[in-house]
N, C-alpha and C positions, 0 to 999 in steps of 0.2 A: 868638380865638374861645373862648367859655366856655359849657359846657353848664349849664343851670339846672334841668332836671328830667329824670329818666330814665323812659322809658315802658316799655321792654322790658328785662327782666332776663335774658332768654335770646334769642339771635338769631332762632331759628326757621327758619334756612336749611337746606335739604335738598339733598343731592347724590344725584341719581338717574341711573342708567345705562340707556339705552334697552334694552329687552328683547333686541333682536337682538345687542347687544354684551355683555349681562350674563353670558352663559355663560362667557366667557373672562376676566371681571373678577375679580381676586383682591384687589387693594389699590390705593391711589391711584397706585402706580407705573404701573398700566395705563392711566392717563389720558394718558400720553405719546402725542402725535400725534393725540389726539382733538379734535374740534370741540365745545366746551362752550358751551352757551347760558347766559348770565347776564342778570340784569335789565337791566344797562347797564354799559358799560365804566367802570371806576373805582368801581363800586358795592361794597357790602359782600359781595354774592354773588360778585363777581369776586375780592375779597380772600380769601374763604374757599377758593375753588378754587386760587388762587395759593399760599396758605398750605399746603394739602395737598400740592401739588406739591413745594414746597421742603422741607417736613417729611419727605418720603419720598425725599429725595436728588436730586430733579429741579430744573430751572431753571424760573422762573416763566413763561417763554415756551416751555416744552416742549409746551404745548397751545395751540390757537388759541381765541379767545373771540369770541362774537358776542352783541350785545345783542338780547334777544327780549321785553323787558318782563316784566310779572308778572300778565298776565291772559289773555284769549283768544288773543293773539298768541303767547304762550309755549306754550299748548296746541297751537296750530296748527303751530308749528315742530317739535314732537315728533311729532304725527300725520303730518306730511309727511316725516319722516325727515331733516330739514335739519341736525340735530345728532346727536352721539353720546352726549352726556350733558347734564344740566341742573342748575343750582343755582338753586332758586327757593323760593317760600313757598306756604303754603296760601291759597286753596283749589286753586291750580294743582296742587300735589303730590298732594293727596288725589284729585283728579279723574283725574289720569294713572294713579295706582295703581289706582283703581277700574276703569279701562279696560284694565289689564294692560299698559300701555305702557312702564313703567319699573320698575326694581328700586332701592329705596332702599339706598344704601351708606354714607351719613353723614348724621346727623340731629341738628340742634341745637335741636329743639323740646323736648328734655328736658335736665335738668341733667347726667345721666350722658352723654348724647350730646354735649353741649357740652364737657364735660371731655375726652372722647375726642378731639374735633377740636382744641380750643384749649388744653387743659391746665388749664382752670379755668373758673369762672364768667366770662361774657363779656357786657358791657353791649351793648345793641342800640340801639333808637331813642331819641333824646334831642331835646329842644328846645335849640338853642344860638343864640348871637348874638355879634356883636362886643362886646368888653369896653366900648368907647366907648358903644354903644347901651344896655347894661345900666346903666352909670353915669349916663348922661344921662336915661334914662327908667325909673327903678326902679319907678314905679307901674304902668306898662304891662307891664313884665316880670313883676311880681308878679301882675297880673291874668291874664296868660297862664298862669303856673304854677298859680294857683288853679283855673282852668278845667280844666287838664289833670289835676291831682290829683283834682278832683271827678269827672272822667271815669273815672279809674282806680278810684276808690271805687265808682262806679256799676256798672262792669263786674264788679267783685269780688262784688257782691251780686245779680247777675242771672243768669237761666238762659240757655242758649245760644239758646233760641227768642226770648226777649225781646231779646237783643242783635241777632240776625239781623233782627228785625222793624223795627229803626230804621235799618238800613243800606241804601244804595242797591241797588235790585233787580239791577242789572247786576253787582254784586260776586259774585253767586251763580253766574255763568257758566252760567246756564240749568239749574242743578241745586240746588234748595233743600236737599234732604237732605244732599248732599255738603257744601254750604256750612255747614250747621249742625254737621255732624261736624267740619269744619275749625275752626270757632270753639271747639268743645269741646276739640280737641287743642291749640289755640293759647292757651287761657286761662292755663296755667301760665307762659307766657312773659312775661306782663304784670306790671310792678311793682305792688305794692299801695299804696305810699306815695310813689313818685317819688324816693326817696333814692338817692344814689350810694354804691357800695362802693369803697373804695380798692384792695382786693385785685383786684376785677374790672377796674378801670381799669388796673392794672399788668399784668394778663393781656393786655388789648388792646394795650398798649404793646409787650409782649414779642413778640406775634404780628406786629405791623407791623414791628418792628425786624428780624425774621427774613427778610423778603422785600422790604422797601422800603429801598433804599440811602439815600434822603434821610432817612428816620426813623432808620435805623441809624447814620448818621454825625452826626446832630444831637444837640444837648443839650437835652432836654425835661424840664421840671418837670411831671410828670403831675398833681400836686395843683393846679396852676394852671389846668388845662383844664376843671375843673368846680367847682360850688359847691352846697352844700345849704342855703345861707342863705335862699333864697326858699321852698324846700319847708318849712322849719321855721316859716315864718310863715303857712302856709296855715291859715285858720280851721278849727276842728274842725267836723265834719259835724253839722248840726242834728239 
C-alpha cells in the first residue's frame, strides 16, 4: 500500500471526557477502566486513545472501546451517557462542547496539541492504493491526485461560509453556526499542497510501534509507504 497525496497535516482528533467524569480526571492515567467512544474499532481515533494509554504506562486494553461513528450517533452516545469519554472530530466535538457535555483534555486540531499527544507533526488523511494499482494505472492515479490537490487549493482560498455552503446539509448536525465554527477550527489541519513530510511519517511509525506489537516487531521502510511523485506533477493552478 502506498499513499499518493496527503490531505490532513494534523489529525484533528480530540479526546473529551464527559462532564460527569471530568472533575476527577487529571491525566490519561485516569482513562483506565473507562468506556471510550471511538469512531470505529481499528480507526485512527482508536489508535490515539490506545497511544495515550500506553504513553502513560497503561496497557492498550486498560480501557474498553466502542464504535460510535462520527456524526449524530456519536452525539447521541454522549447525550445518553453510554460512554465515559470520546475521541472524535468536529463538528461532533464543537457541538458537544457548546452543550457543556464534555471537557476537552487532548486536542490534535493544532500543531502544539498534536506535538503534545504524538511527539511531533502527525500525518492524517491520505489517499492510498496498492502499489500494483498505481503502477498499472498511473493516469488514473494522477487524475485522482490532481483533483484532491485542486480541492486543497480551493479550500485554502475560501471562507468558512463558502466551504459550508457546498457541503451536504446533514454534515451540520442541525446547527449551521456550530458547523461553520468547526470548519474554521479545522482549516489549519488541511495540507496546502498534498506533500508528505518524512519527519511526520517517522512520527506516525514511532507511535504505532509503541502500542502495536505487529508494527513493533516488523521491519518497515517508512519511505516506501508514500510518494510525492504524483503531487509534484499536479498542474499549476490557472
